[in-house]
DRENPAMI-965187 format. One record per residue: x, y negated, z negated of N, C-alpha, C, CB in turn. Coordinates in pm, whole numbers, padded with zeros to 5 digits, always signed. Glycine has a CB too. Layout:
// DRENPAMI-965187
XYZXYZXYZXYZ ...
This chain:
// DRENPAMI-965187
+19538-12035+03815+19676-12162+03767+19748-12071+03658+19609-12350+03672 +19863-12053+03687+19972-11968+03580+20000-12056+03443+20141-11942+03664 +19994-11955+03349+20012-12019+03218+20142-12082+03209+19997-11923+03107 +20149-12223+03122+20280-12268+03094+20307-12224+02965+20298-12412+03108 +20386-12130+02947+20456-12084+02810+20539-12184+02785+20537-11948+02810 +20605-12210+02832+20708-12328+02762+20638-12433+02702+20805-12402+02865 +20521-12514+02763+20444-12603+02692+20364-12547+02559+20352-12659+02790 +20334-12429+02572+20275-12354+02484+20360-12329+02323+20254-12227+02567 +20479-12310+02376+20585-12322+02244+20598-12437+02166+20721-12306+02281 +20591-12550+02268+20633-12708+02215+20487-12712+02147+20675-12856+02356 +20354-12662+02182+20230-12700+02124+20254-12613+01997+20089-12668+02218 +20303-12503+01976+20282-12424+01857+20412-12492+01760+20293-12240+01894 +20487-12548+01815+20607-12615+01712+20719-12507+01703+20545-12651+01539 +20745-12412+01805+20820-12328+01817+20973-12377+01845+20762-12253+01906 +21072-12375+01775+21196-12385+01874+21275-12251+01891+21301-12497+01821 +21311-12235+01988+21412-12141+02022+21539-12200+01974+21415-12109+02171 +21643-12077+01954+21742-12112+01916+21885-11988+01979+21706-12130+01761 +22009-12038+01936+22079-11956+01973+22099-11851+01950+22142-11980+01973 +22106-11752+02041+22140-11589+01999+22287-11553+02040+22032-11471+02086 +22365-11516+01940+22516-11471+01946+22525-11393+02050+22571-11396+01827 +22634-11355+02106+22661-11250+02219+22683-11131+02116+22807-11286+02334 +22643-11019+02170+22727-10894+02084+22863-10900+02103+22689-10742+02127 +22920-10830+01984+23073-10839+01983+23168-10699+02075+23113-10838+01804 +23066-10629+02126+23122-10492+02194+23053-10493+02309+23100-10350+02115 +23076-10346+02380+23025-10329+02502+22874-10313+02529+23086-10229+02548 +22791-10382+02473+22642-10384+02510+22572-10527+02538+22564-10318+02393 +22492-10545+02581+22416-10671+02604+22283-10683+02544+22399-10692+02743 +22246-10853+02523+22117-10829+02450+21968-10788+02554+22092-10979+02363 +21998-10829+02673+21893-10778+02791+21927-10718+02902+21824-10874+02846 +21857-10629+02987+21908-10548+03072+21780-10561+03171+21954-10402+03011 +21780-10625+03282+21682-10591+03391+21681-10495+03477+21672-10672+03461 +21573-10415+03497+21572-10311+03608+21445-10305+03671+21606-10173+03559 +21439-10342+03802+21303-10397+03879+21253-10511+03806+21178-10287+03887 +21115-10501+03771+21041-10604+03704+21045-10580+03532+20883-10601+03766 +21103-10493+03468+21116-10476+03324+21240-10533+03281+21108-10333+03282 +21209-10603+03177+21336-10668+03095+21344-10584+02968+21316-10841+03052 +21492-10522+02916+21493-10439+02806+21547-10521+02729+21554-10312+02811 +21512-10539+02625+21580-10644+02514+21637-10548+02407+21460-10761+02436 +21758-10571+02350+21829-10461+02262+21769-10535+02124+22028-10447+02277 +21826-10464+02041+21775-10476+01875+21805-10650+01825+21893-10344+01754 +21735-10708+01777+21725-10834+01754+21708-10820+01587+21605-10906+01845 +21795-10916+01501+21720-10916+01345+21742-11086+01341+21820-10802+01185 +21698-11116+01220+21691-11235+01191+21782-11356+01174+21646-11221+01115 +21880-11347+01299+22019-11432+01294+22009-11535+01418+22168-11323+01314 +22048-11622+01337+22032-11784+01433+22187-11791+01457+21958-11961+01327 +22216-11782+01585+22368-11782+01618+22498-11737+01495+22393-11942+01664 +22460-11600+01461+22513-11533+01389+22492-11544+01222+22623-11548+01434 +22426-11661+01210+22372-11680+01086+22255-11615+01038+22352-11794+01074 +22258-11518+00922+22139-11443+00888+22046-11535+00802+22179-11310+00810 +21932-11542+00844+21837-11608+00782+21733-11549+00652+21768-11642+00890 +21729-11392+00686+21665-11315+00593+21737-11185+00560+21533-11292+00638 +21696-11148+00422+21788-11023+00402+21707-10942+00289+21958-11066+00348 +21746-10812+00284+21675-10720+00165+21597-10601+00220+21566-10808+00074 +21532-10561+00109+21436-10436+00152+21294-10457+00134+21467-10308+00071 +21236-10421+00234+21057-10456+00209+21027-10341+00096+20932-10425+00380 +20949-10380+00017+20912-10300-00104+20988-10304-00227+20911-10173-00072 +21103-10367-00210+21192-10401-00329+21221-10554-00345+21329-10328-00314 +21286-10615-00226+21301-10742-00243+21211-10841-00182+21413-10765-00210 +21128-10775-00103+21004-10859-00050+20881-10756-00017+21047-10947+00098 +20796-10828-00048+20679-10762+00002+20651-10763+00169+20562-10830-00072 +20568-10648+00201+20519-10673+00357+20491-10762+00409+20434-10628+00397 +20412-10851+00323+20365-10999+00364+20464-11098+00383+20277-11059+00265 +20573-11089+00275+20677-11180+00300+20763-11120+00420+20762-11204+00166 +20763-11011+00434+20819-10950+00564+20782-11000+00680+20791-10822+00578 +20668-11058+00693+20588-11115+00801+20711-11225+00872+20430-11200+00733 +20763-11305+00769+20811-11432+00807+20964-11355+00856+20809-11567+00668 +20988-11276+00843+21146-11203+00900+21103-11158+01036+21217-11046+00800 +20998-11088+01035+20971-11056+01202+20935-11162+01262+20862-10955+01240 +20866-11265+01247+20838-11401+01315+20952-11462+01347+20761-11495+01235 +21051-11479+01275+21170-11543+01307+21273-11431+01400+21237-11594+01159 +21273-11295+01383+21324-11228+01456+21294-11219+01607+21314-11136+01401 +21125-11217+01620+21086-11244+01752+21103-11374+01847+20970-11225+01743 +21131-11488+01766+21188-11615+01814+21316-11574+01877+21210-11724+01699 +21395-11478+01781+21536-11465+01855+21554-11349+02009+21646-11402+01719 +21413-11292+01997+21379-11222+02098+21392-11298+02220+21259-11173+02081 +21253-11393+02192+21223-11497+02302+21328-11588+02347+21118-11581+02260 +21425-11607+02253+21518-11698+02269+21623-11630+02397+21588-11727+02115 +21651-11490+02382+21729-11435+02467+21660-11406+02584+21788-11331+02417 +21519-11379+02606+21433-11373+02734+21445-11470+02799+21304-11357+02724 +21440-11605+02737+21439-11735+02760+21573-11782+02852+21430-11802+02622 +21677-11714+02798+21810-11739+02848+21815-11654+02975+21927-11702+02741 +21791-11522+02958+21779-11431+03051+21708-11488+03200+21702-11321+02982 +21600-11554+03160+21498-11597+03261+21547-11729+03335+21354-11623+03186 +21662-11762+03296+21693-11908+03323+21652-12019+03258+21660-11936+03428 +21618-12011+03142+21572-12097+03084+21406-12139+03058+21637-12173+03137 +21342-12048+03098+21185-12056+03111+21118-11941+03066+21139-12077+03250 +21020-11944+03021+20949-11811+02960+20812-11790+03087+20878-11847+02759 +20812-11905+03158+20691-11897+03255+20707-11774+03361+20679-12043+03341 +20801-11684+03381+20784-11568+03472+20750-11433+03392+20920-11549+03557 +20693-11463+03239+20656-11342+03183+20536-11311+03245+20646-11342+03039 +20511-11204+03273+20386-11145+03310+20297-11062+03183+20425-11045+03430 +20376-10984+03119+20334-10941+02957+20415-10857+02907+20201-10872+02933 +20387-10881+02770+20458-10798+02671+20418-10650+02689+20426-10846+02525 +20492-10571+02692+20483-10420+02729+20472-10327+02610+20607-10376+02811 +20613-10362+02527+20621-10248+02401+20680-10358+02327+20724-10083+02413 +20668-10323+02175+20763-10366+02079+20792-10242+01981+20706-10496+02001 +20905-10237+01948+20941-10137+01858+21005-10233+01712+21063-10027+01944 +20945-10199+01602+20984-10260+01498+21076-10182+01380+20867-10309+01453 +21167-10201+01351+21268-10105+01235+21233-10209+01125+21476-10084+01270 +21193-10125+01027+21149-10212+00909+21255-10140+00779+20951-10193+00876 +21341-10213+00721+21414-10183+00604+21320-10139+00489+21497-10305+00565 +21283-10045+00501+21175-10007+00380+21210-09894+00269+21038-09952+00449 +21160-09952+00152+21161-09861+00024+21077-09733+00038+21105-09941-00102 +21141-09628-00027+21081-09503+00022+20962-09453-00016+21152-09412+00001 +20868-09558-00132+20743-09537-00127+20674-09672-00086+20700-09481-00253 +20727-09767+00023+20644-09853+00055+20587-09800+00186+20702-09984+00055 +20477-09726+00186+20426-09678+00329+20321-09796+00384+20340-09516+00317 +20323-09932+00322+20242-10024+00397+20361-10110+00460+20127-10111+00301 +20502-10102+00492+20577-10149+00542+20548-10239+00694+20650-10052+00535 +20477-10132+00733+20422-10163+00869+20354-10323+00878+20301-10043+00903 +20292-10330+00784+20233-10489+00776+20329-10593+00804+20178-10528+00632 +20481-10568+00760+20555-10685+00815+20579-10685+00970+20691-10692+00745 +20531-10609+01045+20551-10608+01176+20438-10717+01216+20539-10457+01241 +20337-10765+01186+20243-10839+01195+20291-10985+01254+20182-10837+01067 +20386-11021+01173+20461-11151+01204+20487-11149+01346+20597-11168+01124 +20535-11034+01398+20579-11032+01552+20463-11036+01636+20663-10904+01595 +20411-10951+01596+20267-10929+01697+20176-11036+01690+20172-10799+01655 +20149-11110+01589+20066-11240+01569+20117-11336+01657+20069-11298+01426 +20241-11368+01638+20318-11463+01724+20314-11426+01877+20467-11466+01677 +20330-11313+01933+20299-11269+02060+20187-11325+02110+20288-11139+02065 +20071-11274+02030+19939-11303+02051+19904-11469+02078+19866-11246+01928 +19955-11550+01981+19955-11682+01970+19978-11735+02107+20053-11727+01871 +20132-11690+02139+20199-11752+02245+20156-11715+02372+20329-11730+02237 +20106-11602+02408+20108-11506+02539+19927-11466+02566+20222-11334+02497 +19876-11513+02455+19730-11459+02460+19699-11320+02490+19659-11528+02555 +19638-11288+02588+19591-11135+02667+19724-11094+02678+19501-11135+02836 +19823-11157+02748+19952-11132+02810+20044-11066+02689+20017-11277+02873 +20001-11110+02564+20092-11097+02460+20029-10950+02363+20096-11257+02372 +19938-10893+02402+19909-10774+02370+19955-10645+02419+19808-10776+02378 +20019-10555+02328+20137-10497+02365+20096-10353+02269+20289-10600+02324 +20194-10270+02320+20191-10097+02242+20298-10121+02151+20235-09935+02355 +20307-10085+02036+20390-10086+01919+20394-09968+01835+20354-10187+01842 +20514-09964+01765+20551-09885+01669+20635-09928+01567+20598-09791+01719 +20619-09916+01436+20649-09971+01327+20752-09849+01268+20514-10012+01243 +20884-09857+01254+20956-09747+01204+21008-09790+01068+21069-09703+01300 +20972-09697+00969+21038-09733+00799+21199-09662+00826+20924-09622+00626 +21276-09757+00801+21412-09696+00793+21497-09694+00661+21490-09764+00888 +21569-09625+00645+21645-09616+00506+21726-09714+00501+21724-09495+00479 +21774-09755+00631+21897-09865+00612+21894-09957+00754+22070-09776+00592 +21932-10075+00754+21920-10160+00872+22063-10219+00870+21795-10276+00864 +22140-10239+00969+22275-10340+00971+22217-10462+00883+22330-10399+01149 +22335-10477+00799+22351-10589+00717+22220-10642+00605+22381-10697+00822 +22139-10534+00577+22020-10525+00492+21942-10612+00554+22033-10554+00347 +21913-10623+00711+21825-10680+00775+21682-10635+00718+21851-10655+00913 +21566-10724+00676+21449-10666+00639+21353-10602+00792+21368-10793+00545 +21366-10644+00897+21305-10627+01001+21392-10653+01131+21196-10702+00989 +21420-10548+01210+21475-10562+01344+21370-10513+01437+21610-10485+01362 +21385-10574+01588+21283-10563+01686+21355-10561+01802+21179-10668+01686 +21307-10471+01884+21330-10448+02033+21225-10467+02123+21371-10321+02057 +21237-10480+02242+21089-10507+02330+21121-10495+02473+21016-10668+02307 +21004-10429+02530+21022-10444+02715+20931-10534+02736+20986-10305+02827 +20945-10600+02840+20871-10724+02891+20854-10712+03029+20942-10855+02863 +20749-10709+03103+20751-10732+03243+20732-10857+03290+20666-10662+03301 +20808-10903+03393+20845-11025+03434+20803-11041+03615+21013-11036+03393 +20794-11185+03626+20749-11182+03786+20881-11192+03834+20641-11310+03851 +20916-11165+03979+21014-11172+04041+21087-11341+04043+20969-11109+04167 +21192-11346+04032+21237-11466+04053+21261-11509+04211+21355-11473+03974 +21180-11611+04240+21171-11640+04391+21319-11700+04425+21038-11757+04431 +21380-11749+04349+21554-11819+04388+21644-11724+04395+21630-11925+04273 +21617-11572+04347+21709-11478+04376+21752-11446+04522+21665-11371+04321 +21882-11444+04526+21930-11433+04668+21903-11265+04671+22110-11493+04698 +21864-11233+04839+21846-11097+04846+21959-11018+04815+21802-11064+04963 +21949-10892+04777+22064-10784+04744+22125-10724+04856+22014-10667+04662 +22222-10715+04893+22313-10643+04982+22348-10530+04936+22425-10707+05012 +22347-10398+05050+22371-10292+05007+22531-10276+05010+22291-10200+05077 +22552-10242+04898+22732-10227+04873+22760-10084+04854+22800-10313+04723 +22881-10090+04888+22934-09923+04868+22921-09914+04704+23130-09886+04930 +22882-09785+04646+22854-09748+04514+23005-09717+04450+22747-09617+04511 +23050-09737+04347+23184-09697+04270+23191-09564+04258+23199-09753+04130 +23309-09482+04265+23334-09396+04260+23347-09323+04090+23425-09411+04346 +23238-09315+04045+23224-09303+03905+23310-09144+03858+23044-09308+03870 +23264-09061+03939+23360-08927+03904+23503-08950+03916+23332-08803+04002 +23544-09006+04021+23718-09037+04010+23752-09102+03871+23778-09158+04138 +23644-09202+03827+23678-09287+03717+23686-09171+03597+23558-09416+03692 +23582-09078+03580+23595-08960+03458+23733-08908+03466+23485-08823+03476 +23799-08877+03597+23910-08810+03603+24046-08902+03552+23916-08760+03745 +24040-09009+03591+24106-09101+03551+24152-09120+03390+24037-09196+03598 +23991-09143+03327+24032-09140+03195+24024-09024+03123+23972-09223+03130 +24023-08907+03198+24068-08775+03144+23913-08739+03046+24242-08795+03038 +23823-08770+03076+23684-08719+03034+23636-08618+03120+23581-08827+03031 +23619-08503+03057+23547-08385+03084+23438-08349+03051+23594-08307+03056 +23312-08356+03158+23179-08299+03151+23181-08162+03104+23112-08305+03279 +23047-08096+03073+23066-07948+03043+22913-07920+03080+23123-07901+02872 +22902-07769+03070+22790-07750+03115+22669-07747+02990+22806-07627+03195 +22531-07785+03085+22429-07834+02974+22359-07723+02980+22339-07971+02993 +22303-07699+02842+22219-07599+02779+22047-07632+02784+22274-07589+02625 +21956-07573+02841+21857-07598+02831+21784-07592+02696+21821-07543+02913 +21680-07667+02659+21635-07699+02532+21574-07550+02511+21529-07837+02523 +21545-07501+02380+21482-07376+02344+21320-07398+02348+21535-07328+02195 +21254-07520+02369+21112-07528+02338+21081-07620+02456+21070-07586+02183 +20943-07673+02459+20878-07725+02573+20918-07878+02610+20729-07712+02547 +21043-07912+02597+21074-08033+02635+21209-08026+02751+21101-08114+02499 +21238-08098+02790+21348-08113+02902+21457-08218+02860+21279-08163+03045 +21575-08201+02893+21723-08315+02883+21681-08443+02948+21880-08257+02979 +21624-08420+03064+21622-08547+03146+21467-08549+03263+21791-08545+03244 +21423-08661+03210+21307-08686+03311+21331-08796+03397+21176-08714+03244 +21293-08798+03546+21334-08931+03603+21173-08984+03669+21478-08909+03736 +21137-09104+03680+21042-09153+03723+21093-09289+03808+20950-09167+03611 +21038-09247+03916+21112-09381+04015+21265-09374+03993+21058-09559+03961 +21301-09509+03973+21480-09506+03971+21518-09493+03848+21564-09641+04023 +21435-09462+03742+21492-09439+03596+21485-09320+03544+21435-09513+03501 +21600-09251+03484+21608-09149+03433+21603-09180+03285+21713-09083+03481 +21518-09099+03197+21500-09100+03062+21553-08960+02980+21351-09126+03045 +21675-08976+02922+21742-08861+02864+21720-08858+02709+21895-08866+02900 +21690-08724+02693+21640-08692+02557+21767-08700+02471+21564-08544+02546 +21724-08693+02351+21811-08686+02233+21947-08597+02227+21726-08641+02130 +22064-08647+02227+22177-08560+02235+22292-08575+02106+22244-08593+02377 +22330-08479+02066+22406-08467+01961+22580-08418+02000+22322-08361+01871 +22631-08400+01895+22795-08375+01942+22792-08232+01979+22924-08402+01810 +22723-08167+02074+22735-08036+02112+22768-08001+02236+22635-07979+02089 +22882-07915+02228+22908-07847+02358+22860-07700+02408+23041-07843+02364 +22818-07676+02495+22789-07524+02554+22890-07449+02614+22691-07523+02658 +22972-07375+02594+23065-07319+02671+23034-07204+02768+23153-07282+02590 +22908-07181+02763+22871-07076+02887+22794-06969+02800+23022-07000+02979 +22740-06873+02886+22642-06773+02842+22745-06694+02751+22563-06682+02971 +22649-06645+02651+22671-06549+02522+22781-06618+02433+22726-06387+02567 +22817-06732+02439+22906-06792+02353+22824-06881+02255+23012-06870+02432 +22813-06925+02139+22757-06999+02048+22766-07161+02104+22831-06967+01909 +22656-07230+02062+22697-07337+02105+22779-07431+02014+22596-07390+02151 +22868-07509+02040+22990-07589+01955+22921-07719+01932+23152-07615+02043 +22912-07723+01763+22921-07846+01705+23033-07942+01674+22874-07827+01614 +23075-08037+01718+23200-08071+01684+23192-08162+01573+23271-08122+01793 +23097-08219+01565+23103-08302+01407+22983-08280+01324+23111-08474+01418 +22984-08302+01196+22896-08269+01095+22914-08404+00989+22934-08113+01030 +22783-08447+00942+22817-08525+00811+22764-08658+00815+22968-08536+00785 +22748-08721+00686+22658-08841+00687+22744-08919+00670+22548-08859+00595 +22718-09061+00748+22826-09175+00786+22802-09251+00635+22783-09289+00953 +22908-09297+00589+22912-09355+00454+22954-09288+00331+22797-09393+00429 +22940-09160+00377+22965-09028+00249+23084-08953+00283+22832-08899+00240 +23027-08885+00401+23147-08807+00452+23261-08846+00575+23086-08688+00495 +23229-08990+00630+23318-09042+00714+23267-09165+00717+23339-08979+00839 +23351-09274+00768+23342-09424+00775+23268-09438+00912+23496-09507+00769 +23209-09562+00914+23143-09577+01062+23267-09591+01194+23037-09735+01060 +23378-09624+01123+23509-09611+01242+23519-09480+01283+23664-09649+01189 +23534-09403+01186+23554-09250+01208+23439-09198+01300+23552-09166+01061 +23340-09229+01252+23200-09173+01330+23211-09206+01469+23055-09241+01277 +23259-09294+01511+23289-09347+01661+23326-09252+01749+23397-09446+01670 +23427-09143+01687+23452-09042+01772+23332-08929+01804+23568-08981+01717 +23238-08922+01705+23123-08847+01705+23031-08897+01824+23056-08857+01566 +23017-09042+01819+22933-09097+01895+22993-09078+02045+22911-09239+01848 +23114-09117+02083+23153-09107+02193+23124-08939+02244+23297-09162+02188 +23152-08847+02134+23140-08721+02198+22970-08670+02254+23203-08616+02084 +22891-08742+02182+22751-08697+02190+22713-08807+02342+22647-08734+02012 +22789-08903+02365+22769-08978+02506+22837-08898+02596+22826-09132+02518 +22950-08846+02591+22975-08735+02717+22882-08639+02718+23110-08655+02715 +22811-08563+02611+22702-08475+02627+22603-08538+02718+22642-08439+02496 +22543-08668+02703+22463-08705+02765+22479-08752+02935+22428-08786+02683 +22612-08795+02916+22648-08802+03070+22649-08655+03133+22802-08874+03092 +22705-08569+03083+22682-08411+03126+22528-08370+03181+22711-08313+02984 +22465-08412+03109+22311-08390+03120+22279-08463+03274+22217-08474+02973 +22294-08619+03258+22276-08681+03348+22373-08631+03494+22294-08810+03291 +22490-08578+03491+22549-08565+03586+22460-08458+03658+22685-08542+03557 +22451-08341+03583+22353-08225+03615+22213-08281+03681+22317-08141+03470 +22193-08344+03630+22026-08394+03678+22038-08468+03833+21949-08537+03546 +22168-08551+03837+22198-08597+03986+22257-08502+04058+22287-08714+04000 +22273-08380+04033+22337-08300+04146+22464-08276+04138+22323-08354+04265 +22533-08305+04001+22689-08281+04008+22770-08374+04013+22729-08217+04104 +22718-08523+04000+22781-08647+04036+22734-08769+03953+22757-08673+04180 +22778-08836+03937+22743-08985+03813+22754-09090+03923+22888-09027+03651 +22794-09051+04069+22809-09195+04153+22693-09239+04202+22900-09192+04276 +22582-09206+04188+22421-09252+04228+22381-09354+04093+22291-09086+04237 +22469-09371+03956+22423-09438+03879+22431-09592+03890+22466-09393+03785 +22330-09683+03897+22334-09797+03908+22374-09897+03796+22235-09813+03950 +22308-09850+03676+22351-09914+03557+22298-09849+03449+22318-10050+03551 +22340-09874+03338+22293-09785+03196+22212-09902+03134+22439-09722+03075 +22088-09876+03147+21990-09968+03098+21974-09983+02964+21876-09942+03143 +21978-09888+02869+21927-09873+02728+21981-09720+02679+21748-09888+02724 +22037-09775+02533+22089-09672+02426+22028-09700+02330+22227-09666+02390 +21995-09572+02264+21943-09601+02146+22007-09495+02076+21794-09611+02138 +22076-09536+01931+22188-09458+01852+22092-09444+01717+22358-09554+01827 +22105-09313+01689+22056-09234+01577+22149-09210+01446+22023-09105+01633 +22168-09283+01373+22301-09265+01297+22267-09220+01150+22390-09408+01294 +22302-09097+01118+22271-09042+00981+22370-09111+00872+22289-08874+00981 +22267-09198+00823+22359-09323+00751+22340-09330+00604+22316-09477+00807 +22427-09330+00507+22401-09356+00374+22325-09446+00346+22492-09378+00311 +22229-09468+00226+22136-09583+00212+22216-09739+00182+22033-09540+00082 +22351-09709+00129+22423-09831+00117+22504-09872+00230+22503-09827+00009 +22503-09800+00318+22601-09803+00438+22559-09922+00551+22599-09645+00514 +22525-10022+00538+22475-10093+00613+22582-10163+00733+22408-10178+00527 +22709-10096+00736+22794-10118+00862+22792-09993+00943+22946-10156+00828 +22703-09924+00905+22663-09805+01013+22667-09815+01165+22527-09770+00992 +22625-09916+01199+22614-09943+01362+22752-09952+01414+22532-10089+01404 +22884-09970+01360+22989-09939+01437+23016-09836+01497+23069-09953+01390 +22953-09708+01423+22946-09584+01464+22903-09605+01594+22866-09496+01385 +22806-09664+01668+22775-09675+01792+22843-09722+01898+22694-09723+01792 +22943-09800+01823+23053-09846+01942+23122-09736+01999+23170-09944+01890 +23123-09620+01974+23207-09498+02048+23138-09480+02195+23194-09337+01952 +23020-09485+02172+22950-09455+02310+22940-09592+02378+22794-09383+02295 +22933-09696+02322+22896-09827+02405+23057-09835+02466+22831-09987+02295 +23161-09828+02416+23274-09830+02467+23303-09765+02586+23345-09797+02387 +23256-09625+02567+23314-09509+02677+23218-09570+02818+23263-09301+02618 +23079-09600+02797+23022-09643+02884+23061-09774+02972+22925-09645+02832 +23144-09847+02875+23188-09993+02943+23334-09934+02994+23201-10152+02816 +23402-09854+02982+23533-09801+03025+23517-09704+03175+23594-09705+02890 +23382-09650+03174+23358-09573+03280+23291-09641+03396+23285-09467+03237 +23187-09720+03354+23100-09785+03448+23138-09940+03464+22951-09768+03401 +23202-09992+03400+23229-10130+03398+23109-10234+03359+23279-10159+03531 +23071-10337+03437+22951-10418+03407+22807-10319+03402+22941-10538+03530 +22846-10248+03493+22715-10155+03496+22696-10065+03378+22717-10061+03620 +22778-10063+03306+22772-09993+03190+22715-10078+03058+22910-09941+03169 +22714-10219+03083+22667-10313+02971+22523-10260+02960+22678-10486+03008 +22478-10254+02838+22357-10181+02817+22273-10260+02686+22400-10015+02783 +22147-10241+02675+22036-10298+02602+22067-10195+02441+21859-10270+02703 +22076-10212+02330+22111-10123+02257+22044-10110+02104+22242-10140+02261 +21975-10038+02060+21961-10038+01923+21976-09905+01836+21838-10089+01902 +22061-09950+01724+22135-09859+01641+22033-09834+01507+22291-09929+01600 +21990-09699+01500+21910-09691+01363+21948-09606+01257+21781-09653+01385 +21955-09644+01153+21994-09557+01017+21904-09461+00993+22001-09637+00885 +21924-09353+00988+21839-09239+00975+21850-09194+00816+21888-09119+01083 +21782-09101+00752+21761-09073+00641+21858-08927+00657+21599-09074+00604 +21791-08867+00777+21905-08722+00808+21855-08719+00966+21863-08526+00695 +21941-08641+00988+21954-08585+01178+21937-08443+01163+22133-08611+01276 +21917-08373+01255+21928-08241+01267+22041-08179+01261+21882-08207+01358 +22074-08074+01192+22210-08001+01155+22316-08078+01107+22267-07934+01266 +22289-08222+01023+22347-08313+00952+22444-08392+01051+22412-08249+00833 +22373-08380+01190+22466-08433+01285+22466-08606+01275+22420-08375+01438 +22609-08660+01270+22625-08796+01239+22566-08897+01317+22745-08822+01236 +22578-08881+01446+22537-08960+01541+22474-08904+01660+22633-09028+01573 +22337-08914+01687+22282-08867+01801+22240-08992+01915+22159-08782+01753 +22202-08964+02032+22202-09045+02127+22091-09025+02221+22317-09041+02183 +22000-09125+02259+21908-09116+02411+21962-09261+02494+21693-09126+02377 +21911-09243+02587+21941-09324+02699+21849-09350+02822+22050-09273+02743 +21843-09433+02856+21770-09507+02979+21865-09538+03082+21698-09644+02939 +21851-09483+03240+21970-09515+03324+21874-09519+03467+22114-09385+03316 +21937-09660+03506+21876-09666+03638+21996-09611+03768+21823-09837+03657 +21922-09525+03850+21985-09454+03954+21931-09511+04109+21951-09294+03927 +22028-09477+04184+22009-09525+04336+21941-09397+04386+22161-09569+04429 +21867-09440+04490+21755-09302+04550+21882-09209+04620+21600-09365+04710 +21853-09089+04654+21931-08971+04717+21963-09002+04852+21853-08837+04717 
């Protein structure tokens, strides 16, 4: 007998709420196959912020659990909407990443994430057991104490119409139309690679605003500095866009010199070198999100998380990594 998670919600007295739509070119949930990728969520109820502050200063890790629990209810609200108004198609919670706005000396900030993990276990039982990472961040948008994203495995929708094969859009032509030029990709100097594919998903390594102009020429870094000190979040959008062109260059190279096999952009993570008091740093990430929407249209709508870092390699303002769904060769 399949579990009735909707009934369990009522039994636990948990009320889902309205999660506001993002204001720019990304979305709260993207599904590829049987996996749903949820964008970063904070403790917002229809854009109203319920918790604020830094763990270790304004609230203890124990008090941060309440913020994590509330944020998890937001993730479940998004999932409930994505799955047509029910949680009963959930097979298991695969992965939770928790981003805790933590004081530098608060090395027990990870306790705050238990508010999420405990709720998932209460609601889903063994299916709620998940892998987890708790990251201590120097800053989070709007001084949110805890932000959370998730990967969730779901059952197929029995009512979903069978997909028909349609002609793929010409994204290479769209690049030319937009005047976007891709450039040669340089192999990393150590034991990792820019792109790895498993099945229909391509996982792209972190990319900064670098361009490789050919053999014997030094790598060109287009932008440097800290957002909130050397540039505003709006000015840093140009860096985010440049980094995005780099990651698309790698993707094109991986796919044999074309982007026309791209089915959709699944997930973008943006790492912003942000000043501790610059809690609007996430606007920087819009440069990438807007470019992806310009090129790929609806297929460019992606789940997104913008992380405020204390430092990035070579003082890069914005670095990106990405997961992309592609069609078979």
